[in-house]
PDB file of N, H, CA, C and O in Angstrom:
ATOM      1  N   MET A   1      84.467 112.448 100.710  1.00  0.00           N
ATOM      2  CA  MET A   1      85.242 111.719 101.683  1.00  0.00           C
ATOM      3  C   MET A   1      86.648 112.315 101.788  1.00  0.00           C
ATOM      4  O   MET A   1      87.223 112.390 102.873  1.00  0.00           O
ATOM      5  N   ILE A   2      87.178 112.728 100.666  1.00  0.00           N
ATOM      6  H   ILE A   2      86.710 112.668  99.784  1.00  0.00           H
ATOM      7  CA  ILE A   2      88.512 113.338 100.675  1.00  0.00           C
ATOM      8  C   ILE A   2      88.478 114.677 101.411  1.00  0.00           C
ATOM      9  O   ILE A   2      89.391 115.003 102.170  1.00  0.00           O
ATOM     10  N   ILE A   3      87.427 115.441 101.179  1.00  0.00           N
ATOM     11  H   ILE A   3      86.685 115.176 100.562  1.00  0.00           H
ATOM     12  CA  ILE A   3      87.312 116.748 101.841  1.00  0.00           C
ATOM     13  C   ILE A   3      87.151 116.565 103.355  1.00  0.00           C
ATOM     14  O   ILE A   3      87.758 117.295 104.139  1.00  0.00           O
ATOM     15  N   LEU A   4      86.336 115.592 103.759  1.00  0.00           N
ATOM     16  H   LEU A   4      85.844 114.999 103.123  1.00  0.00           H
ATOM     17  CA  LEU A   4      86.186 115.312 105.191  1.00  0.00           C
ATOM     18  C   LEU A   4      87.514 114.873 105.797  1.00  0.00           C
ATOM     19  O   LEU A   4      87.841 115.260 106.919  1.00  0.00           O
ATOM     20  N   GLY A   5      88.277 114.074 105.071  1.00  0.00           N
ATOM     21  H   GLY A   5      88.012 113.760 104.159  1.00  0.00           H
ATOM     22  CA  GLY A   5      89.589 113.657 105.534  1.00  0.00           C
ATOM     23  C   GLY A   5      90.538 114.830 105.708  1.00  0.00           C
ATOM     24  O   GLY A   5      91.295 114.888 106.676  1.00  0.00           O
ATOM     25  N   LEU A   6      90.494 115.763 104.765  1.00  0.00           N
ATOM     26  H   LEU A   6      89.878 115.715 103.978  1.00  0.00           H
ATOM     27  CA  LEU A   6      91.340 116.958 104.877  1.00  0.00           C
ATOM     28  C   LEU A   6      90.949 117.809 106.080  1.00  0.00           C
ATOM     29  O   LEU A   6      91.811 118.331 106.787  1.00  0.00           O
ATOM     30  N   ILE A   7      89.648 117.944 106.306  1.00  0.00           N
ATOM     31  H   ILE A   7      88.948 117.519 105.732  1.00  0.00           H
ATOM     32  CA  ILE A   7      89.181 118.728 107.452  1.00  0.00           C
ATOM     33  C   ILE A   7      89.652 118.089 108.752  1.00  0.00           C
ATOM     34  O   ILE A   7      90.147 118.780 109.642  1.00  0.00           O
ATOM     35  N   LEU A   8      89.499 116.768 108.866  1.00  0.00           N
ATOM     36  H   LEU A   8      89.097 116.206 108.143  1.00  0.00           H
ATOM     37  CA  LEU A   8      89.940 116.088 110.085  1.00  0.00           C
ATOM     38  C   LEU A   8      91.453 116.151 110.246  1.00  0.00           C
ATOM     39  O   LEU A   8      91.957 116.258 111.363  1.00  0.00           O
ATOM     40  N   LEU A   9      92.173 116.085 109.137  1.00  0.00           N
ATOM     41  H   LEU A   9      91.763 115.998 108.230  1.00  0.00           H
ATOM     42  CA  LEU A   9      93.623 116.180 109.194  1.00  0.00           C
ATOM     43  C   LEU A   9      94.065 117.535 109.722  1.00  0.00           C
ATOM     44  O   LEU A   9      94.966 117.617 110.557  1.00  0.00           O
ATOM     45  N   VAL A  10      93.432 118.598 109.238  1.00  0.00           N
ATOM     46  H   VAL A  10      92.700 118.531 108.560  1.00  0.00           H
ATOM     47  CA  VAL A  10      93.768 119.946 109.697  1.00  0.00           C
ATOM     48  C   VAL A  10      93.374 120.124 111.163  1.00  0.00           C
ATOM     49  O   VAL A  10      94.143 120.672 111.952  1.00  0.00           O
ATOM     50  N   LEU A  11      92.181 119.664 111.525  1.00  0.00           N
ATOM     51  H   LEU A  11      91.556 119.219 110.884  1.00  0.00           H
ATOM     52  CA  LEU A  11      91.758 119.779 112.924  1.00  0.00           C
ATOM     53  C   LEU A  11      92.679 118.992 113.852  1.00  0.00           C
ATOM     54  O   LEU A  11      93.006 119.451 114.947  1.00  0.00           O
ATOM     55  N   GLY A  12      93.092 117.819 113.415  1.00  0.00           N
ATOM     56  H   GLY A  12      92.826 117.447 112.526  1.00  0.00           H
ATOM     57  CA  GLY A  12      93.997 117.022 114.226  1.00  0.00           C
ATOM     58  C   GLY A  12      95.340 117.697 114.417  1.00  0.00           C
ATOM     59  O   GLY A  12      95.944 117.594 115.484  1.00  0.00           O
ATOM     60  N   ALA A  13      95.814 118.392 113.382  1.00  0.00           N
ATOM     61  H   ALA A  13      95.323 118.475 112.515  1.00  0.00           H
ATOM     62  CA  ALA A  13      97.095 119.093 113.487  1.00  0.00           C
ATOM     63  C   ALA A  13      96.976 120.337 114.366  1.00  0.00           C
ATOM     64  O   ALA A  13      97.859 120.618 115.177  1.00  0.00           O
ATOM     65  N   VAL A  14      95.884 121.077 114.201  1.00  0.00           N
ATOM     66  H   VAL A  14      95.167 120.849 113.542  1.00  0.00           H
ATOM     67  CA  VAL A  14      95.709 122.322 114.954  1.00  0.00           C
ATOM     68  C   VAL A  14      95.436 122.038 116.432  1.00  0.00           C
ATOM     69  O   VAL A  14      96.015 122.676 117.312  1.00  0.00           O
ATOM     70  N   LEU A  15      94.556 121.080 116.695  1.00  0.00           N
ATOM     71  H   LEU A  15      94.086 120.561 115.981  1.00  0.00           H
ATOM     72  CA  LEU A  15      94.175 120.779 118.071  1.00  0.00           C
ATOM     73  C   LEU A  15      95.115 119.766 118.733  1.00  0.00           C
ATOM     74  O   LEU A  15      94.976 119.480 119.922  1.00  0.00           O
ATOM     75  N   ASP A  16      96.050 119.235 117.985  1.00  0.00           N
ATOM     76  H   ASP A  16      96.163 119.468 117.019  1.00  0.00           H
ATOM     77  CA  ASP A  16      97.025 118.261 118.469  1.00  0.00           C
ATOM     78  C   ASP A  16      96.333 117.019 119.042  1.00  0.00           C
ATOM     79  O   ASP A  16      96.633 116.561 120.145  1.00  0.00           O
ATOM     80  N   VAL A  17      95.385 116.490 118.237  1.00  0.00           N
ATOM     81  H   VAL A  17      95.141 116.862 117.341  1.00  0.00           H
ATOM     82  CA  VAL A  17      94.663 115.278 118.605  1.00  0.00           C
ATOM     83  C   VAL A  17      95.052 114.205 117.591  1.00  0.00           C
ATOM     84  O   VAL A  17      94.720 114.304 116.410  1.00  0.00           O
ATOM     85  N   GLY A  18      95.756 113.184 118.063  1.00  0.00           N
ATOM     86  H   GLY A  18      96.026 113.104 119.023  1.00  0.00           H
ATOM     87  CA  GLY A  18      96.299 112.166 117.177  1.00  0.00           C
ATOM     88  C   GLY A  18      95.261 111.321 116.464  1.00  0.00           C
ATOM     89  O   GLY A  18      95.472 110.923 115.319  1.00  0.00           O
ATOM     90  N   ILE A  19      94.133 111.038 117.126  1.00  0.00           N
ATOM     91  H   ILE A  19      93.961 111.362 118.056  1.00  0.00           H
ATOM     92  CA  ILE A  19      93.119 110.189 116.513  1.00  0.00           C
ATOM     93  C   ILE A  19      92.470 110.878 115.312  1.00  0.00           C
ATOM     94  O   ILE A  19      92.145 110.216 114.326  1.00  0.00           O
ATOM     95  N   LEU A  20      92.277 112.204 115.381  1.00  0.00           N
ATOM     96  H   LEU A  20      92.541 112.741 116.182  1.00  0.00           H
ATOM     97  CA  LEU A  20      91.731 112.934 114.239  1.00  0.00           C
ATOM     98  C   LEU A  20      92.695 112.897 113.068  1.00  0.00           C
ATOM     99  O   LEU A  20      92.280 112.770 111.916  1.00  0.00           O
ATOM    100  N   TRP A  21      93.979 113.008 113.362  1.00  0.00           N
ATOM    101  H   TRP A  21      94.317 113.111 114.298  1.00  0.00           H
ATOM    102  CA  TRP A  21      95.019 112.949 112.333  1.00  0.00           C
ATOM    103  C   TRP A  21      94.972 111.587 111.626  1.00  0.00           C
ATOM    104  O   TRP A  21      95.027 111.514 110.398  1.00  0.00           O
ATOM    105  N   THR A  22      94.871 110.520 112.412  1.00  0.00           N
ATOM    106  H   THR A  22      94.827 110.579 113.409  1.00  0.00           H
ATOM    107  CA  THR A  22      94.851 109.169 111.855  1.00  0.00           C
ATOM    108  C   THR A  22      93.600 108.921 111.024  1.00  0.00           C
ATOM    109  O   THR A  22      93.689 108.390 109.917  1.00  0.00           O
ATOM    110  N   ILE A  23      92.446 109.296 111.539  1.00  0.00           N
ATOM    111  H   ILE A  23      92.374 109.728 112.439  1.00  0.00           H
ATOM    112  CA  ILE A  23      91.190 109.110 110.811  1.00  0.00           C
ATOM    113  C   ILE A  23      91.198 109.936 109.524  1.00  0.00           C
ATOM    114  O   ILE A  23      90.702 109.481 108.494  1.00  0.00           O
ATOM    115  N   GLY A  24      91.756 111.137 109.577  1.00  0.00           N
ATOM    116  H   GLY A  24      92.159 111.507 110.415  1.00  0.00           H
ATOM    117  CA  GLY A  24      91.846 111.979 108.384  1.00  0.00           C
ATOM    118  C   GLY A  24      92.681 111.337 107.297  1.00  0.00           C
ATOM    119  O   GLY A  24      92.296 111.360 106.128  1.00  0.00           O
ATOM    120  N   ILE A  25      93.816 110.764 107.660  1.00  0.00           N
ATOM    121  H   ILE A  25      94.129 110.745 108.610  1.00  0.00           H
ATOM    122  CA  ILE A  25      94.669 110.099 106.670  1.00  0.00           C
ATOM    123  C   ILE A  25      93.955 108.896 106.066  1.00  0.00           C
ATOM    124  O   ILE A  25      94.020 108.674 104.857  1.00  0.00           O
ATOM    125  N   ILE A  26      93.269 108.115 106.910  1.00  0.00           N
ATOM    126  H   ILE A  26      93.216 108.295 107.893  1.00  0.00           H
ATOM    127  CA  ILE A  26      92.550 106.946 106.412  1.00  0.00           C
ATOM    128  C   ILE A  26      91.451 107.360 105.438  1.00  0.00           C
ATOM    129  O   ILE A  26      91.289 106.736 104.390  1.00  0.00           O
ATOM    130  N   LEU A  27      90.698 108.399 105.769  1.00  0.00           N
ATOM    131  H   LEU A  27      90.830 108.906 106.621  1.00  0.00           H
ATOM    132  CA  LEU A  27      89.627 108.851 104.884  1.00  0.00           C
ATOM    133  C   LEU A  27      90.177 109.379 103.563  1.00  0.00           C
ATOM    134  O   LEU A  27      89.569 109.165 102.514  1.00  0.00           O
ATOM    135  N   ILE A  28      91.308 110.059 103.597  1.00  0.00           N
ATOM    136  H   ILE A  28      91.802 110.233 104.449  1.00  0.00           H
ATOM    137  CA  ILE A  28      91.908 110.554 102.359  1.00  0.00           C
ATOM    138  C   ILE A  28      92.330 109.391 101.467  1.00  0.00           C
ATOM    139  O   ILE A  28      92.095 109.415 100.259  1.00  0.00           O
ATOM    140  N   VAL A  29      92.948 108.380 102.058  1.00  0.00           N
ATOM    141  H   VAL A  29      93.139 108.360 103.040  1.00  0.00           H
ATOM    142  CA  VAL A  29      93.405 107.225 101.267  1.00  0.00           C
ATOM    143  C   VAL A  29      92.213 106.461 100.677  1.00  0.00           C
ATOM    144  O   VAL A  29      92.220 106.123  99.494  1.00  0.00           O
ATOM    145  N   VAL A  30      91.199 106.191 101.492  1.00  0.00           N
ATOM    146  H   VAL A  30      91.194 106.466 102.453  1.00  0.00           H
ATOM    147  CA  VAL A  30      90.023 105.469 100.999  1.00  0.00           C
ATOM    148  C   VAL A  30      89.297 106.290  99.934  1.00  0.00           C
ATOM    149  O   VAL A  30      88.872 105.738  98.919  1.00  0.00           O
ATOM    150  N   GLY A  31      89.150 107.577 100.145  1.00  0.00           N
ATOM    151  H   GLY A  31      89.496 108.026 100.969  1.00  0.00           H
ATOM    152  CA  GLY A  31      88.511 108.434  99.151  1.00  0.00           C
ATOM    153  C   GLY A  31      89.268 108.464  97.845  1.00  0.00           C
ATOM    154  O   GLY A  31      88.657 108.453  96.777  1.00  0.00           O
ATOM    155  N   ALA A  32      90.600 108.501  97.909  1.00  0.00           N
ATOM    156  H   ALA A  32      91.096 108.510  98.777  1.00  0.00           H
ATOM    157  CA  ALA A  32      91.410 108.502  96.692  1.00  0.00           C
ATOM    158  C   ALA A  32      91.268 107.180  95.941  1.00  0.00           C
ATOM    159  O   ALA A  32      91.188 107.169  94.713  1.00  0.00           O
ATOM    160  N   ILE A  33      91.237 106.066  96.674  1.00  0.00           N
ATOM    161  H   ILE A  33      91.302 106.074  97.672  1.00  0.00           H
ATOM    162  CA  ILE A  33      91.070 104.762  96.025  1.00  0.00           C
ATOM    163  C   ILE A  33      89.713 104.671  95.338  1.00  0.00           C
ATOM    164  O   ILE A  33      89.621 104.209  94.201  1.00  0.00           O
ATOM    165  N   LEU A  34      88.655 105.111  96.026  1.00  0.00           N
ATOM    166  H   LEU A  34      88.729 105.486  96.950  1.00  0.00           H
ATOM    167  CA  LEU A  34      87.323 105.084  95.421  1.00  0.00           C
ATOM    168  C   LEU A  34      87.240 106.011  94.207  1.00  0.00           C
ATOM    169  O   LEU A  34      86.578 105.691  93.219  1.00  0.00           O
ATOM    170  N   TRP A  35      87.910 107.151  94.285  1.00  0.00           N
ATOM    171  H   TRP A  35      88.448 107.411  95.087  1.00  0.00           H
ATOM    172  CA  TRP A  35      87.914 108.094  93.172  1.00  0.00           C
ATOM    173  C   TRP A  35      88.611 107.484  91.961  1.00  0.00           C
ATOM    174  O   TRP A  35      88.123 107.602  90.837  1.00  0.00           O
ATOM    175  N   ILE A  36      89.742 106.839  92.184  1.00  0.00           N
ATOM    176  H   ILE A  36      90.138 106.743  93.097  1.00  0.00           H
ATOM    177  CA  ILE A  36      90.483 106.214  91.083  1.00  0.00           C
ATOM    178  C   ILE A  36      89.671 105.077  90.466  1.00  0.00           C
ATOM    179  O   ILE A  36      89.591 104.966  89.243  1.00  0.00           O
ATOM    180  N   LEU A  37      89.070 104.234  91.307  1.00  0.00           N
ATOM    181  H   LEU A  37      89.135 104.325  92.300  1.00  0.00           H
ATOM    182  CA  LEU A  37      88.247 103.141  90.773  1.00  0.00           C
ATOM    183  C   LEU A  37      87.055 103.666  89.983  1.00  0.00           C
ATOM    184  O   LEU A  37      86.714 103.124  88.932  1.00  0.00           O
ATOM    185  N   GLY A  38      86.427 104.717  90.488  1.00  0.00           N
ATOM    186  H   GLY A  38      86.705 105.157  91.342  1.00  0.00           H
ATOM    187  CA  GLY A  38      85.297 105.303  89.767  1.00  0.00           C
ATOM    188  C   GLY A  38      85.718 105.939  88.462  1.00  0.00           C
ATOM    189  O   GLY A  38      84.975 105.882  87.482  1.00  0.00           O
ATOM    190  N   ALA A  39      86.900 106.547  88.428  1.00  0.00           N
ATOM    191  H   ALA A  39      87.503 106.593  89.225  1.00  0.00           H
ATOM    192  CA  ALA A  39      87.388 107.173  87.194  1.00  0.00           C
ATOM    193  C   ALA A  39      87.749 106.123  86.146  1.00  0.00           C
ATOM    194  O   ALA A  39      87.688 106.391  84.946  1.00  0.00           O
ATOM    195  N   MET A  40      88.123 104.931  86.602  1.00  0.00           N
ATOM    196  H   MET A  40      88.172 104.713  87.576  1.00  0.00           H
ATOM    197  CA  MET A  40      88.460 103.850  85.670  1.00  0.00           C
ATOM    198  C   MET A  40      87.217 103.179  85.103  1.00  0.00           C
ATOM    199  O   MET A  40      87.319 102.335  84.213  1.00  0.00           O
ATOM    200  N   GLY A  41      86.053 103.544  85.609  1.00  0.00           N
ATOM    201  H   GLY A  41      85.970 104.229  86.332  1.00  0.00           H
ATOM    202  CA  GLY A  41      84.808 102.979  85.110  1.00  0.00           C
ATOM    203  C   GLY A  41      84.407 101.688  85.792  1.00  0.00           C
ATOM    204  O   GLY A  41      83.502 100.995  85.326  1.00  0.00           O
ATOM    205  N   ARG A  42      85.068 101.353  86.895  1.00  0.00           N
ATOM    206  H   ARG A  42      85.803 101.916  87.274  1.00  0.00           H
ATOM    207  CA  ARG A  42      84.737 100.137  87.620  1.00  0.00           C
ATOM    208  C   ARG A  42      83.577 100.405  88.571  1.00  0.00           C
ATOM    209  O   ARG A  42      83.407 101.517  89.072  1.00  0.00           O
ATOM    210  N   THR A  43      82.795  99.378  88.804  1.00  0.00           N
ATOM    211  H   THR A  43      82.934  98.476  88.396  1.00  0.00           H
ATOM    212  CA  THR A  43      81.680  99.492  89.743  1.00  0.00           C
ATOM    213  C   THR A  43      82.224  99.484  91.169  1.00  0.00           C
ATOM    214  O   THR A  43      83.014  98.616  91.540  1.00  0.00           O
ATOM    215  N   VAL A  44      81.791 100.458  91.955  1.00  0.00           N
ATOM    216  H   VAL A  44      81.149 101.163  91.653  1.00  0.00           H
ATOM    217  CA  VAL A  44      82.213 100.555  93.350  1.00  0.00           C
ATOM    218  C   VAL A  44      80.986 100.290  94.207  1.00  0.00           C
ATOM    219  O   VAL A  44      80.112 101.147  94.337  1.00  0.00           O
ATOM    220  N   GLY A  45      80.925  99.095  94.792  1.00  0.00           N
ATOM    221  H   GLY A  45      81.635  98.399  94.686  1.00  0.00           H
ATOM    222  CA  GLY A  45      79.746  98.720  95.557  1.00  0.00           C
ATOM    223  C   GLY A  45      78.540  98.640  94.631  1.00  0.00           C
ATOM    224  O   GLY A  45      78.647  98.099  93.530  1.00  0.00           O
ATOM    225  N   PRO A  46      77.405  99.162  95.050  1.00  0.00           N
ATOM    226  CA  PRO A  46      76.219  99.089  94.203  1.00  0.00           C
ATOM    227  C   PRO A  46      76.173 100.176  93.128  1.00  0.00           C
ATOM    228  O   PRO A  46      75.279 100.168  92.282  1.00  0.00           O
ATOM    229  N   ARG A  47      77.117 101.101  93.151  1.00  0.00           N
ATOM    230  H   ARG A  47      77.844 101.108  93.838  1.00  0.00           H
ATOM    231  CA  ARG A  47      77.083 102.224  92.220  1.00  0.00           C
ATOM    232  C   ARG A  47      77.923 101.931  90.981  1.00  0.00           C
ATOM    233  O   ARG A  47      78.988 101.320  91.068  1.00  0.00           O
ATOM    234  N   ALA A  48      77.433 102.372  89.839  1.00  0.00           N
ATOM    235  H   ALA A  48      76.568 102.869  89.768  1.00  0.00           H
ATOM    236  CA  ALA A  48      78.224 102.238  88.619  1.00  0.00           C
ATOM    237  C   ALA A  48      79.325 103.301  88.577  1.00  0.00           C
ATOM    238  O   ALA A  48      80.375 103.091  87.969  1.00  0.00           O
ATOM    239  N   HIS A  49      79.080 104.433  89.220  1.00  0.00           N
ATOM    240  H   HIS A  49      78.227 104.603  89.714  1.00  0.00           H
ATOM    241  CA  HIS A  49      80.058 105.513  89.262  1.00  0.00           C
ATOM    242  C   HIS A  49      80.149 106.036  90.686  1.00  0.00           C
ATOM    243  O   HIS A  49      79.144 106.107  91.394  1.00  0.00           O
ATOM    244  N   TYR A  50      81.346 106.400  91.100  1.00  0.00           N
ATOM    245  H   TYR A  50      82.162 106.343  90.525  1.00  0.00           H
ATOM    246  CA  TYR A  50      81.532 107.001  92.420  1.00  0.00           C
ATOM    247  C   TYR A  50      82.072 108.401  92.211  1.00  0.00           C
ATOM    248  O   TYR A  50      83.134 108.580  91.614  1.00  0.00           O
ATOM    249  N   TRP A  51      81.337 109.407  92.706  1.00  0.00           N
ATOM    250  H   TRP A  51      80.475 109.263  93.191  1.00  0.00           H
ATOM    251  CA  TRP A  51      81.795 110.790  92.519  1.00  0.00           C
ATOM    252  C   TRP A  51      82.431 111.254  93.783  1.00  0.00           C
ATOM    253  O   TRP A  51      82.892 112.393  93.860  1.00  0.00           O
TER     254      TRP A  51
END
């Protein structure tokens, strides 16, 4: 999810499309939160670990 967010962020910057930039930032933030929760050993949704 973080990698997809980075790709959309770069595409949004290069193509000057604001919605891609916004979606990229949101995906990076959500991916980082899920990564931190998974690293802490907390259950994320139905999964015991989130990679």
